[in-house]
C-alpha positions as semicolon CSV with decimal commas, in nm:
position;residue;x (nm);y (nm);z (nm)
1;X;0,000;0,000;0,000
2;X;0,135;0,342;-0,100
3;X;0,202;0,576;0,188
4;X;0,052;0,926;0,179
5;X;0,299;1,204;0,103
6;X;0,380;1,478;0,357
7;X;0,570;1,806;0,324
8;X;0,748;1,881;0,655
9;X;0,843;2,248;0,712
10;X;1,077;2,324;1,001
11;X;1,289;2,623;1,113
12;X;1,560;2,393;1,257
13;X;1,736;2,083;1,132
14;X;1,574;1,783;1,304
15;X;1,829;1,618;1,531
16;X;1,807;1,332;1,781
17;X;2,106;1,489;1,959
18;X;1,984;1,847;1,947
19;X;1,826;2,075;2,203
20;X;1,453;2,072;2,271
21;X;1,331;2,230;1,948
22;X;1,555;2,023;1,719
23;X;1,473;1,707;1,913
24;X;1,096;1,759;1,886
25;X;1,135;1,827;1,513
26;X;1,328;1,500;1,482
27;X;1,072;1,305;1,687
28;X;0,781;1,437;1,481
29;X;0,966;1,368;1,158
30;X;1,056;1,016;1,274
31;X;0,696;0,930;1,368
32;X;0,556;1,080;1,048
33;X;0,810;0,889;0,839
34;X;0,658;0,564;0,972
35;X;0,319;0,671;0,838
36;X;0,402;0,886;0,532
37;X;0,661;0,956;0,267
38;X;0,821;1,269;0,413
39;X;0,988;1,553;0,220
40;X;1,158;1,793;0,461
41;X;1,224;2,162;0,400
42;X;1,451;2,332;0,656
43;X;1,422;2,710;0,656
44;X;1,718;2,875;0,827
45;X;1,815;3,242;0,868
46;X;2,133;3,180;0,666
47;X;2,042;3,138;0,295
48;X;2,375;2,967;0,227
49;X;2,317;2,678;0,467
50;X;2,245;2,357;0,280
51;X;2,309;1,985;0,322
52;X;2,120;1,657;0,275
53;X;1,917;1,514;0,563
54;X;1,951;1,145;0,474
55;X;1,675;0,887;0,453
56;X;1,399;1,083;0,623
57;X;1,386;1,372;0,382
58;X;1,554;1,613;0,143
59;X;1,677;1,961;0,226
60;X;1,561;2,230;-0,015
61;X;1,729;2,572;-0,054
62;X;1,660;2,758;0,272
63;X;1,502;3,103;0,288
64;X;1,500;3,367;0,563
65;X;1,246;3,300;0,837
66;X;1,107;3,653;0,800
67;X;0,938;3,565;0,472
68;X;0,564;3,557;0,496
69;X;0,297;3,401;0,277
70;X;0,279;3,672;0,011
71;X;0,656;3,696;-0,024
72;X;0,699;3,321;-0,050
73;X;0,424;3,292;-0,310
74;X;0,573;3,579;-0,508
75;X;0,924;3,433;-0,505
76;X;0,791;3,094;-0,612
77;X;0,979;2,879;-0,361
78;X;1,088;2,558;-0,529
79;X;0,894;2,299;-0,326
80;X;0,957;1,930;-0,395
81;X;0,766;1,826;-0,709
82;X;0,444;1,628;-0,696
83;X;0,125;1,627;-0,495
84;X;0,107;1,620;-0,116
85;X;-0,157;1,468;0,108
86;X;-0,039;1,662;0,414
87;X;0,156;1,983;0,476
88;X;0,310;2,001;0,823
89;X;0,433;2,330;0,974
90;X;0,660;2,300;1,275
91;X;0,605;2,608;1,494
92;X;0,377;2,907;1,452
93;X;0,620;3,116;1,247
94;X;0,613;2,865;0,960
95;X;0,234;2,852;0,941
96;X;0,221;3,121;0,666
97;X;0,466;2,917;0,459
98;X;0,243;2,612;0,489
99;X;-0,052;2,819;0,369
100;X;0,156;2,935;0,073
101;X;0,247;2,574;-0,008
102;X;-0,121;2,478;0,010
103;X;-0,201;2,743;-0,251
104;X;0,036;2,582;-0,501
105;X;-0,082;2,311;-0,747
106;X;0,075;2,021;-0,554
107;X;-0,072;2,126;-0,222
108;X;-0,425;2,236;-0,300
109;X;-0,584;1,914;-0,174
110;X;-0,347;1,869;0,119
111;X;-0,455;1,862;0,482
112;X;-0,274;2,125;0,690
113;X;-0,111;2,033;1,022
114;X;0,046;2,285;1,263
115;X;0,272;2,181;1,551
116;X;0,287;2,422;1,846
117;X;0,561;2,290;2,071
118;X;0,486;2,594;2,291
119;X;0,187;2,822;2,319
120;X;0,395;3,128;2,246
121;X;0,141;3,381;2,372
122;X;0,154;3,209;2,710
123;X;0,530;3,254;2,724
124;X;0,474;3,630;2,699
125;X;0,217;3,631;2,981
126;X;0,471;3,758;3,234
127;X;0,618;4,026;3,007
128;X;0,625;4,372;3,155
129;X;0,487;4,696;3,014
130;X;0,292;4,790;2,705
131;X;0,540;4,630;2,466
132;X;0,506;4,294;2,641
133;X;0,128;4,314;2,640
134;X;0,127;4,401;2,270
135;X;0,355;4,104;2,187
136;X;0,129;3,869;2,380
137;X;-0,186;4,003;2,214
138;X;-0,028;3,977;1,868
139;X;0,081;3,617;1,925
140;X;-0,258;3,521;2,066
141;X;-0,433;3,665;1,758
142;X;-0,194;3,483;1,527
143;X;-0,246;3,155;1,714
144;X;-0,625;3,184;1,688
145;X;-0,611;3,279;1,321
146;X;-0,375;2,999;1,221
147;X;-0,542;2,726;1,426
148;X;-0,871;2,816;1,258
149;X;-0,710;2,780;0,912
150;X;-0,533;2,449;0,978
151;X;-0,707;2,113;0,974
152;X;-0,519;1,995;1,283
153;X;-0,300;2,155;1,549
154;X;-0,064;1,945;1,761
155;X;0,053;2,041;2,110
156;X;0,281;1,855;2,351
157;X;0,049;1,817;2,651
158;X;-0,314;1,777;2,752
159;X;-0,283;2,098;2,956
160;X;-0,184;2,296;2,646
161;X;-0,473;2,140;2,454
162;X;-0,717;2,242;2,729
163;X;-0,580;2,598;2,733
164;X;-0,625;2,637;2,358
165;X;-0,968;2,476;2,352
166;X;-1,090;2,722;2,615
167;X;-0,957;3,017;2,414
168;X;-1,079;2,906;2,070
169;X;-1,419;2,865;1,912
170;X;-1,298;2,618;1,649
171;X;-1,007;2,410;1,529
172;X;-0,908;2,051;1,591
173;X;-0,633;2,003;1,854
174;X;-0,450;1,682;1,945
175;X;-0,155;1,588;2,166
176;X;0,179;1,472;2,025
177;X;0,395;1,424;2,336
178;X;0,761;1,503;2,364
179;X;0,991;1,203;2,403
180;X;1,328;1,149;2,567
181;X;1,639;1,170;2,347
182;X;1,758;0,827;2,231
183;X;2,053;0,690;2,427
184;X;2,330;0,625;2,174
185;X;2,555;0,377;2,352
186;X;2,319;0,208;2,594
187;X;2,237;0,306;2,949
188;X;2,558;0,420;3,125
189;X;2,623;0,281;3,474
190;X;2,538;0,507;3,766
191;X;2,845;0,645;3,943
192;X;2,885;0,863;4,252
193;X;3,172;1,105;4,296
194;X;3,349;1,211;4,615
195;X;3,090;1,485;4,679
196;X;2,718;1,490;4,587
197;X;2,657;1,642;4,244
198;X;2,347;1,827;4,135
199;X;2,300;1,870;3,760
200;X;2,126;2,128;3,545
201;X;2,104;2,068;3,168
202;X;1,959;2,316;2,919
203;X;2,014;2,599;2,675
204;X;2,185;2,867;2,881
205;X;2,059;3,160;2,673
206;X;1,693;3,056;2,712
207;X;1,525;3,307;2,943
208;X;1,335;3,064;3,170
209;X;1,651;2,853;3,217
210;X;1,856;3,160;3,315
211;X;1,584;3,284;3,548
212;X;1,553;2,941;3,711
213;X;1,928;2,903;3,764
214;X;1,956;3,246;3,921
215;X;1,663;3,165;4,153
216;X;1,824;2,836;4,254
217;X;2,169;2,983;4,317
218;X;2,044;3,288;4,505
219;X;1,750;3,141;4,697
220;X;1,787;2,763;4,719
221;X;2,161;2,701;4,727
222;X;2,225;2,885;5,059
223;X;1,942;2,689;5,224
224;X;2,077;2,363;5,079
225;X;2,427;2,447;5,203
226;X;2,293;2,494;5,557
227;X;2,067;2,187;5,549
228;X;2,318;1,946;5,395
229;X;2,612;2,040;5,614
230;X;2,871;1,894;5,378
231;X;3,031;1,984;5,043
232;X;2,835;1,943;4,720
233;X;2,849;2,081;4,368
234;X;2,613;2,201;4,098
235;X;2,723;2,122;3,741
236;X;2,561;2,346;3,476
237;X;2,571;2,184;3,132
238;X;2,459;2,353;2,811
239;X;2,557;2,600;2,545
240;X;2,504;2,973;2,512
241;X;2,592;3,095;2,862
242;X;2,584;3,473;2,889
243;X;2,716;3,704;3,161
244;X;2,432;3,626;3,403
245;X;2,504;3,252;3,400
246;X;2,881;3,299;3,388
247;X;2,858;3,506;3,706
248;X;2,704;3,210;3,888
249;X;3,033;3,020;3,847
250;X;3,182;3,252;4,111
251;X;2,977;3,063;4,372
252;X;3,207;2,795;4,521
253;X;2,967;2,505;4,464
254;X;2,885;2,599;4,102
255;X;3,075;2,447;3,809
256;X;2,988;2,593;3,469
257;X;3,065;2,306;3,229
258;X;2,919;2,455;2,911
259;X;2,845;2,253;2,597
260;X;2,923;1,881;2,598
261;X;2,913;1,620;2,322
262;X;2,697;1,381;2,527
263;X;2,482;1,460;2,830
264;X;2,430;1,093;2,930
265;X;2,763;1,064;3,120
266;X;2,676;1,376;3,319
267;X;2,341;1,232;3,423
268;X;2,515;0,905;3,513
269;X;2,752;1,087;3,750
270;X;2,485;1,315;3,901
271;X;2,307;1,236;4,224
272;X;2,005;1,437;4,114
273;X;1,889;1,668;3,834
274;X;1,730;2,002;3,917
275;X;1,465;2,181;3,711
276;X;1,414;2,509;3,902
277;X;1,216;2,689;3,629
278;X;0,973;2,960;3,730
279;X;0,816;3,007;3,386
280;X;0,811;2,838;3,047
281;X;0,581;2,642;2,820
282;X;0,563;2,308;2,646
283;X;0,709;2,017;2,844
284;X;1,062;1,982;2,977
285;X;1,257;1,730;2,771
286;X;1,534;1,759;3,033
287;X;1,301;1,582;3,280
288;X;1,229;1,303;3,032
289;X;1,601;1,266;2,964
290;X;1,669;1,233;3,338
291;X;1,392;0,972;3,363
292;X;1,550;0,772;3,080
293;X;1,891;0,780;3,248
294;X;1,757;0,689;3,595
295;X;1,860;1,020;3,749
296;X;1,619;1,143;4,021
297;X;1,462;1,486;3,963
298;X;1,365;1,779;4,182
299;X;1,151;2,031;3,993
300;X;0,926;2,326;4,049
301;X;0,565;2,284;3,942
302;X;0,639;2,521;3,650
303;X;0,932;2,300;3,549
304;X;0,710;1,992;3,542
305;X;0,427;2,175;3,364
306;X;0,238;1,962;3,114
307;X;0,391;1,627;3,213
308;X;0,165;1,355;3,354
309;X;0,370;1,324;3,672
310;X;0,301;1,367;4,044
311;X;0,502;1,478;4,343
312;X;0,668;1,184;4,520
313;X;0,570;0,946;4,242
314;X;0,808;1,011;3,950
315;X;0,993;1,310;4,099
316;X;0,989;1,557;4,388
317;X;0,823;1,895;4,334
318;X;0,875;2,211;4,537
319;X;0,820;2,580;4,466
320;X;0,953;2,752;4,779
321;X;1,331;2,780;4,819
322;X;1,333;2,603;5,156
323;X;1,111;2,322;5,026
324;X;1,328;2,281;4,714
325;X;1,640;2,256;4,934
326;X;1,466;2,002;5,160
327;X;1,368;1,791;4,856
328;X;1,729;1,787;4,734
329;X;1,853;1,689;5,080
330;X;1,596;1,411;5,102
331;X;1,705;1,258;4,770
332;X;2,073;1,281;4,863
333;X;2,008;1,091;5,187
334;X;1,749;0,827;5,093
335;X;1,851;0,555;4,841
336;X;1,515;0,377;4,879
337;X;1,331;0,695;4,780
338;X;1,559;0,734;4,477
339;X;1,497;0,377;4,364
340;X;1,119;0,416;4,385
341;X;1,118;0,750;4,205
342;X;1,341;0,634;3,920
343;X;1,154;0,307;3,869
344;X;0,817;0,484;3,848
345;X;0,969;0,752;3,625
346;X;1,095;0,489;3,378
347;X;0,750;0,328;3,376
348;X;0,586;0,665;3,304
349;X;0,837;0,734;3,029
350;X;0,760;0,406;2,855
351;X;0,384;0,453;2,875
352;X;0,351;0,818;2,776
353;X;0,679;0,966;2,646
354;X;0,840;0,697;2,433
355;X;0,871;0,668;2,053
356;X;0,587;0,405;2,041
357;X;0,362;0,640;2,242
358;X;0,432;0,931;2,006
359;X;0,379;0,711;1,701
360;X;0,039;0,599;1,828
361;X;-0,066;0,961;1,895
362;X;0,044;1,060;1,545
363;X;-0,129;0,762;1,383
364;X;-0,460;0,846;1,554
365;X;-0,426;1,213;1,459
366;X;-0,373;1,136;1,089
367;X;-0,656;0,881;1,089
368;X;-0,891;1,144;1,231
369;X;-0,798;1,378;0,946
370;X;-0,899;1,114;0,691
């Protein structure tokens, strides 16, 4: 039986080893490739960037992300030849390009799918001043307009689906969950160093990550130092550290590692992973990665937003600095607690945040489109 054909539009190169956005693009592309013949178009800010993507798709000449529907149509972007059954836009900013593709001869009968890995208007909810309010209102209008024009919108959690359904009068919305990054060389053995190690992994130029790290180092770390009564360290792993994060390395317990080739060894040598985010949208892939690598997690409720997890089941959750410090101390001193948390976390990962789970969600979503 011939598979339907799908045009996959993404602003980042899909990568199983990339950060959150690239990883979700890869996971979506992987699941869709099991159900469809996928042609991938990567649109990057640099028009000179070009290379093949291998078996899952073909990279077409990239164009600046600022192009909108009218400009794309006027320039006559060279889409892959032939007819498409589906056109998939990854992220809100590529929705106009999908609409332009649907207006072309090969896309006129295609079903339109939009993936919102974040509800971007929600991310602006805490912005200050008139400019912040205007950005939020503009994004909210664009979200409503695009969701109404697409046949299906995908989000990464049931909570995001409920938020959009309350705000919209129409549009079909389904969940396509995030998944943990694949482990390349098998599960590394757990190892403990001479002092307890806390681990933070994430993009270090992403606002919510920076805000969360500053909150932890200024509010939680002193309380943890007093409660623990012995040396410990916090390893910060990720790329893009700016002055605010670099300044945290002046704290004796803080080690700014920066970008690493593989995060798995760092999880293996960590006694716990922290997710001290105060804001943010989507779902935290860093929590799923810790689950996969059997590293216990302490998170704020904002950090665990959107994941089907509960306090003291798959992880510990705390929002006050003293409670967060107490949760870290409890994990560092209770091996039985750690074993229970990590076992239940692995079970949750397999049920809800694994490649088979994503594939089933995607299969049901395409079947509903007809």
